[in-house]
C-alpha positions in Angstrom: 0.0 0.0 0.0 1.3 3.5 -0.9 2.0 5.5 2.2 1.1 8.8 0.4 -1.5 9.7 -2.3 0.7 12.1 -4.2 4.3 12.4 -5.4 6.2 15.2 -3.7 9.5 16.4 -2.3 9.2 18.4 0.9 12.1 20.7 -0.2 10.2 21.8 -3.2 6.8 22.7 -1.6 6.0 26.0 0.0 5.5 25.6 3.7 4.4 27.2 7.0 4.8 26.3 10.6 2.5 26.0 13.7 3.0 24.4 17.1 -0.2 22.4 16.9 -2.1 21.6 13.8 -5.7 20.5 14.1 -7.5 18.8 11.2 -11.3 19.2 11.5 -13.7 21.8 13.1 -16.4 19.9 14.9 -16.9 19.7 18.6 -13.7 17.7 19.2 -11.5 19.8 16.9 -12.6 23.1 18.2 -12.4 21.9 21.9 -8.8 20.7 21.3 -7.9 24.0 19.6 -9.1 26.1 22.6 -7.1 24.0 25.0 -4.0 23.7 22.9 -3.9 27.5 22.3 -2.9 27.9 26.0 0.5 26.3 25.1 1.4 27.6 21.7 0.3 28.6 18.2 -2.6 26.6 16.7 -3.8 26.2 13.1 -7.1 24.6 12.3 -7.6 23.3 8.8 -11.0 22.2 7.5 -11.9 20.9 4.1 -15.1 22.9 3.9 -16.3 26.0 5.8 -15.7 26.0 9.6 -19.2 25.0 10.6 -19.7 22.2 8.1 -19.5 19.0 10.1 -21.5 16.4 11.9 -21.6 18.4 15.1 -23.7 21.1 13.3 -26.3 18.4 12.4 -26.6 17.0 16.0 -30.2 17.4 17.3 -30.9 15.5 20.4 -28.4 16.8 22.9 -25.6 15.9 25.2 -25.9 13.1 27.8 -24.4 14.3 31.1 -24.9 13.4 34.8 -26.0 16.8 36.0 -29.5 16.4 37.2 -30.3 16.2 40.9 -31.4 12.5 40.7 -28.5 11.4 38.5 -24.9 10.4 39.3 -21.8 9.5 37.3 -22.1 5.9 38.4 -25.6 5.6 36.8 -24.4 7.1 33.6 -21.4 4.8 33.5 -23.6 1.7 34.2 -26.0 2.7 31.2 -23.0 3.2 28.9 -21.4 -0.1 29.8 -24.7 -2.0 29.3 -25.4 -0.6 25.9 -21.7 -1.2 24.9 -22.3 -4.9 25.0 -19.1 -5.9 26.9 -16.6 -4.0 24.8 -16.4 -0.6 26.5 -13.1 0.5 27.9 -14.2 1.3 31.4 -11.4 3.8 32.0 -12.5 5.8 28.9 -16.1 5.6 30.0 -15.2 7.0 33.5 -13.2 9.8 31.9 -16.0 11.1 29.7 -18.7 10.7 32.3 -16.8 12.1 35.2 -15.2 15.0 33.3 -18.3 15.7 31.2 -20.0 18.0 33.8 -17.0 20.3 33.9 -16.9 20.6 30.1 -20.6 21.5 30.1 -20.2 24.1 32.8 -17.4 25.6 30.8 -19.6 25.8 27.7 -22.2 27.6 29.7 -19.6 30.0 31.0 -18.6 30.7 27.4 -22.2 31.6 26.5 -23.9 28.3 25.5 -27.6 28.6 26.0 -29.1 25.2 26.9 -32.9 24.8 27.4 -34.1 25.2 30.9 -37.1 24.6 33.1 -37.1 27.6 35.3 -33.6 28.1 36.5 -32.6 24.5 36.0 -31.3 22.7 32.9 -34.0 20.8 31.1 -33.3 17.0 30.7 -34.9 14.6 28.3 -34.6 10.8 28.0 -33.2 8.8 25.1 -32.8 5.2 24.2 -30.6 3.1 26.5 -30.7 5.7 29.4 -32.3 4.7 32.7 -33.4 8.3 33.3 -33.8 11.8 31.8 -30.1 12.8 31.3 -29.8 14.6 28.0 -29.5 18.4 27.9 -30.5 20.2 24.7 -30.6 23.6 23.1 -33.3 25.4 21.2 -35.4 22.3 21.3 -33.6 20.2 18.6 -30.7 22.4 17.6 -28.0 21.3 20.1 -25.3 20.9 17.6 -25.8 24.3 16.1 -25.6 25.9 19.5 -22.5 24.0 20.4 -20.7 25.0 17.2 -21.8 28.7 17.7 -20.3 28.8 21.1 -17.1 27.0 20.3 -16.5 29.0 17.0 -17.0 32.2 18.9 -14.5 31.2 21.5 -12.0 30.1 18.9 -12.3 33.3 16.9 -11.6 35.3 20.1 -8.2 33.6 20.5 -5.3 35.3 18.7 -3.2 32.2 19.0 -5.6 30.3 16.7 -5.4 30.5 12.9 -8.3 29.1 10.8 -7.8 27.8 7.2 -11.1 26.9 5.5 -11.4 24.8 2.3 -8.0 23.3 3.1 -7.8 19.6 2.5 -5.3 17.4 4.3 -4.0 15.1 1.5 -1.6 13.2 3.8 0.3 13.3 7.0 3.9 14.2 6.5 5.5 11.3 8.3 8.7 9.3 8.5 9.9 6.4 10.6 6.8 6.4 12.8 6.8 10.1 13.5 4.4 12.8 12.2 5.8 16.2 11.2 2.7 17.9 9.8 0.5 17.6 6.7 0.5 18.0 3.0 -2.4 20.3 2.3 -4.3 21.3 -0.8 -5.3 25.0 -0.2 -8.4 26.8 -1.3 -6.6 28.1 -4.4 -5.5 24.6 -5.2 -1.9 25.4 -4.2 -0.2 22.4 -2.5 1.8 23.2 0.6 3.2 21.7 3.7 2.2 22.8 7.2 4.8 21.7 9.7 3.8 21.1 13.3 5.1 19.9 16.6 1.9 18.0 17.1 -1.0 17.1 14.8 -4.5 16.4 16.1 -7.0 14.6 13.8 -10.7 15.5 14.4 -12.1 14.8 11.0 -15.4 13.0 11.9 -17.0 9.8 10.7 -17.6 7.7 7.6 -21.4 8.1 7.0 -20.8 9.2 3.4 -19.6 5.7 2.6 -23.2 4.7 2.6 -26.1 5.5 0.2 -28.2 7.1 3.0 -26.8 8.9 6.0 -27.5 11.7 8.5 -23.8 12.8 8.1 -22.4 16.0 6.7 -20.9 15.9 3.2 -17.4 16.0 4.8 -17.8 12.7 6.6 -15.8 10.5 4.2 -13.3 8.9 6.6 -10.4 10.9 5.3 -8.7 11.4 8.7 -8.8 7.6 9.4 -7.4 7.0 5.9 -4.4 9.3 6.2 -3.7 8.1 9.7 -3.7 4.5 8.5 -1.4 5.3 5.6 1.0 6.8 8.1 1.0 3.6 10.2 -1.6 4.4 12.8 -3.6 1.6 14.4 -7.3 1.5 13.6 -9.7 -0.6 15.7 -13.4 -1.7 15.9 -14.0 -0.8 12.2 -16.9 -3.2 12.0 -19.0 -1.1 14.4 -21.0 1.3 12.3 -24.1 2.6 14.0 -27.3 3.2 12.1 -29.8 5.7 13.5 -33.3 4.1 13.5 -35.3 7.1 12.6 -34.4 9.4 9.7 -37.0 11.2 7.6 -37.8 9.2 4.5 -39.1 11.2 1.6 -38.1 10.3 -1.9 -35.7 12.7 -3.4 -34.7 14.2 -0.1 -31.4 13.6 1.6 -31.9 11.8 4.9 -32.6 14.1 7.8 -32.3 13.0 11.4 -35.4 12.6 13.5 -33.9 12.9 16.9 -33.9 10.1 19.5 -35.5 12.6 21.8 -38.7 12.4 19.8 -39.1 8.8 21.1 -37.7 9.9 24.5 -40.6 12.3 24.8 -43.2 9.6 24.0 -43.1 9.1 20.2 -44.1 5.6 19.1 -43.2 3.6 16.0 -46.0 2.1 13.9 -46.1 0.0 10.7 -48.1 0.7 7.6 -51.2 -0.9 9.2 -51.0 1.5 12.1 -49.8 -1.2 14.5 -47.2 -0.3 17.2 -44.5 -3.0 17.0 -41.4 -2.3 19.0 -42.5 -4.2 22.1 -42.6 -7.4 20.0 -38.8 -7.0 19.8 -37.6 -5.5 23.1 -39.0 -5.0 26.5 -38.1 -1.2 26.4 -40.1 -0.7 23.2 -39.2 2.5 21.4 -36.5 3.2 24.0 -34.5 0.0 23.1 -30.9 0.5 22.1 -30.3 1.8 18.6 -29.0 -1.4 17.1 -32.1 -3.3 18.3 -34.5 -0.6 17.0 -32.8 -0.4 13.6 -33.0 -4.2 13.1 -36.6 -4.3 14.3 -37.6 -1.6 11.8 -35.9 -3.6 9.0 -37.9 -6.7 10.0 -41.1 -4.8 10.2 -40.5 -3.2 6.8 -40.0 -6.7 5.3 -43.1 -8.1 7.0 -45.3 -5.3 5.7 -43.6 -5.0 2.3 -42.9 -1.3 2.9 -39.9 1.0 2.5 -40.5 2.7 5.8 -42.2 2.7 9.2 -44.0 5.7 10.8 -43.2 7.7 13.9 -46.3 8.9 15.7 -46.3 11.9 18.0 -49.8 13.1 17.3 -50.8 12.2 20.9 -48.3 14.6 22.4 -49.3 18.2 23.4 -48.8 20.6 20.5 -47.0 23.0 22.7 -44.4 20.3 23.6 -43.9 19.5 19.9 -43.4 23.1 19.0 -41.0 23.9 21.8 -38.9 20.7 21.7 -38.8 20.0 18.0 -39.1 23.3 16.1 -36.5 22.3 13.4 -38.0 18.9 12.8 -41.4 20.4 12.6 -40.2 23.0 10.0 -38.5 20.5 7.8 -41.4 18.1 7.8 -43.9 20.9 7.1 -41.9 21.8 3.9 -43.1 18.4 2.6 -46.7 18.9 3.8 -46.2 16.7 6.9 -47.7 18.3 9.9 -46.1 16.3 12.7 -48.8 17.5 15.2 -51.4 15.6 13.0 -49.5 13.4 10.6 -47.3 10.3 11.0 -43.6 10.9 10.1 -42.2 8.3 7.6 -38.8 7.1 8.9 -36.2 4.4 8.2 -32.7 3.5 9.6 -29.7 5.4 8.1 -25.9 5.3 8.6 -25.2 7.6 11.5 -22.1 7.1 13.6 -18.7 5.4 13.4 -17.8 3.7 16.7 -14.4 2.5 15.5 -11.5 4.5 14.3 -7.9 5.6 15.1 -6.9 3.9 18.4 -6.1 6.5 21.1 -5.1 6.3 24.7 -6.6 8.4 27.5 -4.5 11.4 26.4 -5.7 11.2 22.8 -2.3 9.8 21.6 -2.0 7.4 18.7 0.8 4.9 18.2 2.5 7.5 15.8 4.8 9.9 17.5 3.4 13.5 17.7 0.0 12.4 16.3 -3.2 12.7 18.4 -6.9 12.1 17.5 -10.3 12.8 19.1 -14.0 12.7 18.4 -15.7 10.4 15.9 -12.5 9.8 13.9 -10.9 8.3 17.0 -11.7 5.2 19.0 -11.2 5.8 22.7 -13.1 2.5 23.5 -15.8 4.4 25.4 -18.6 3.2 23.2 -17.8 -0.5 23.0 -20.0 -2.2 20.4 -22.9 0.3 20.4 -22.8 3.9 21.4 -25.3 5.1 24.0 -27.5 7.9 22.6 -26.0 11.5 23.0 -22.7 10.3 24.4 -20.9 11.4 21.2 -20.9 15.1 21.8 -19.8 14.5 25.4 -16.9 12.4 24.2 -16.0 15.0 21.6 -15.9 17.7 24.3 -13.9 15.6 26.8 -11.4 14.0 24.5 -11.0 17.1 22.4 -10.1 19.0 25.6 -7.7 16.2 26.6 -6.0 15.9 23.2 -5.4 19.7 23.1 -4.2 19.7 26.7 -1.7 16.9 26.5 -0.4 17.9 23.0 0.1 21.4 24.4 1.8 20.2 27.6 4.1 18.1 25.6 5.5 21.0 23.5 5.4 23.3 26.6 7.7 20.9 28.4 10.6 21.8 26.1 10.4 18.7 23.9 10.3 20.6 20.6 11.9 18.8 17.7 13.0 19.7 14.2 9.8 19.4 12.2 11.3 19.9 8.8 13.1 16.6 7.7 13.5 16.0 4.0 10.7 13.6 2.9 9.8 12.7 -0.6 7.6 10.2 -2.4 7.3 9.0 -6.0 4.2 7.0 -7.1 5.0 4.2 -9.5 2.7 2.8 -12.2 0.4 5.8 -12.3 -2.6 5.2 -14.5 -3.7 7.8 -17.0 -7.2 6.3 -17.5 -10.0 8.8 -17.0 -12.5 7.8 -14.4 -16.1 8.8 -13.5 -15.6 9.6 -9.9 -19.2 10.3 -9.2 -20.2 6.9 -10.6 -17.6 5.1 -8.5 -18.7 6.8 -5.3 -22.3 5.9 -6.0 -21.4 2.3 -6.7 -19.3 2.1 -3.5 -22.2 3.6 -1.4 -24.7 1.1 -2.8 -22.3 -1.8 -2.2 -21.7 -0.8 1.4 -25.4 -0.3 2.1 -26.3 -3.7 0.5 -23.5 -5.9 2.0 -21.9 -4.0 4.9 -25.0 -2.4 6.5 -27.3 -3.2 9.3 -27.3 -6.9 8.5 -24.3 -8.8 7.2 -23.3 -12.3 6.2 -20.2 -14.0 4.7 -21.6 -14.2 1.2 -22.3 -10.5 1.0 -19.1 -9.5 2.8 -17.0 -11.5 0.3 -18.9 -10.0 -2.6 -18.1 -6.5 -1.2 -14.5 -7.5 -0.7 -14.2 -8.6 -4.4 -15.7 -5.3 -5.7 -13.7 -3.0 -3.4 -10.5 -4.9 -4.3 -11.3 -4.5 -8.0 -12.0 -0.8 -7.9 -9.0 -0.2 -5.7 -6.7 -2.0 -8.2 -7.1 0.9 -10.7 -8.2 3.8 -8.6 -5.2 3.5 -6.2 -2.8 3.5 -9.1 -3.8 6.9 -10.3 -2.4 10.1 -9.0 -5.1 12.7 -8.6 -5.1 16.4 -8.1 -8.6 17.1 -6.9 -10.3 16.8 -3.5 -13.2 14.7 -4.8 -10.8 12.2 -6.2 -8.6 11.9 -3.1 -11.9 11.5 -1.1 -12.7 8.5 -3.3 -9.3 6.9 -2.6 -9.8 7.4 1.1 -13.4 6.1 1.0 -12.2 2.9 -0.8 -9.5 2.3 1.8 -11.8 2.7 4.8 -14.6 0.8 3.1 -12.2 -2.1 2.7 -11.2 -2.0 6.4 -14.8 -1.9 7.5 -15.6 -4.9 5.3 -12.6 -6.8 6.4 -13.3 -6.3 10.1 -16.9 -7.3 9.7 -15.9 -10.5 7.9 -13.4 -11.4 10.7 -15.8 -10.9 13.6 -17.9 -14.1 13.4 -20.5 -13.1 15.9 -23.2 -10.5 16.5 -22.5 -7.8 19.0 -24.1 -4.3 19.3 -24.3 -2.6 15.9 -22.4 -5.5 14.2 -25.0 -8.1 13.2 -24.0 -11.2 11.3 -27.1 -13.1 10.1 -24.9 -16.3 9.8 -23.6 -15.8 13.3 -26.6 -14.3 15.1 -25.4 -15.0 18.7 -22.9 -13.0 20.8 -19.9 -15.2 21.5 -18.1 -14.0 24.6 -15.8 -16.9 24.8 -14.1 -16.0 21.5 -14.9 -12.3 21.0 -15.7 -10.9 24.5 -12.5 -8.9 24.8 -11.5 -8.7 21.1 -11.2 -5.3 19.4 
């Protein structure tokens, strides 16, 4: 496998320097930037505008043990239960116990979470034993989070922001990272040297035909880390959100878990409520169970969707808690106060990713990762609802803090070694990148989706290998093309991991191995 996507000689490229380089601008990236800036100069690069990311699209809220009746021990217990035996308990304790301080910090910076009187308002979501999820502007938590963090970042003169800057590859040599090779907004290629690099590039939802994810969620951070020699783990664990709005011709829009938390029920085309047939918690069953149950019900009723019913809830509650969902649905003549909402499962969250320790460090010297692109082990085999933003806040803070402390301790190194790369056997064949991306997304949805089996996974392996045989030989010069190469690499890793794990656990469901096998896979990442 090529360790770089492009040919280059570091001596020939224009360059700049920063103490800490952060790739990505969601909750984890911005949190790490704010903390890292206490120790040195920080540069944030993001391949789109600063606010284009999965954080911006988050609706439901942030799970945090802050209510009077809650305690970290209860939150930890719920997280471990949903994680199906694979959670790293140390990582779980870190995000749960440090989470309240991060939320108080956000509030201090101006974040406006919804309240009941003078107290924070909490809702309940699937897998939680109590109401624990705080939210903002009803169902716009991610937008409020981004607004607060971006404002804080822009106030800091130690932080430089470069939008529409695509990280082609990490600049690396002998297991050490020295910065990135970046395609700038004007298509100029340059090197940004850094003492430390923090990857916070989000998930892989765009590898699937239908997803709640931002257009930037193509797995690029994981791919460039892997090419540099970083360890990736738990790649088979891709979480599908059970309820996304299903209207033909419309990109999938999340219908928050909180809708069911507030009393929404799922019905089939015959108007029958069905979730209690599959799980004792009904609509508040863990996401993996709910997604598979919906698939079964769709097959039973020969329908392409099921229906979320909140017509029995008070109109005032619907208006106050779900204003954005109500507005989106109304644009398609769906009045959620009176009409059922057509929904189906959609690719939502990547549990696996770049393996990190409790400091956010990877196995590559000077390279850190946080947020959805990383795997702290906190989510196990199935992420508890609304734990993702909390993890992004906590591990973003930690990655920034420990990267900053490392350079502040006087351990600065020469970041400008001579590094070059020449790609051999570069194909000149013209390719239809759009067609290849569409084919890959369909393949992943069909064979590496909610339900999997050996026959389908081997079919996926064959196609991904064939496409890679000619796509990876070509040297490209455009972001869309590099994205495809990254997507093929990560798709292959997800497929391979799903084929290897011959059991069903959490979001990974093998129809040919439907049981959880603790004896063989109980502690296997």
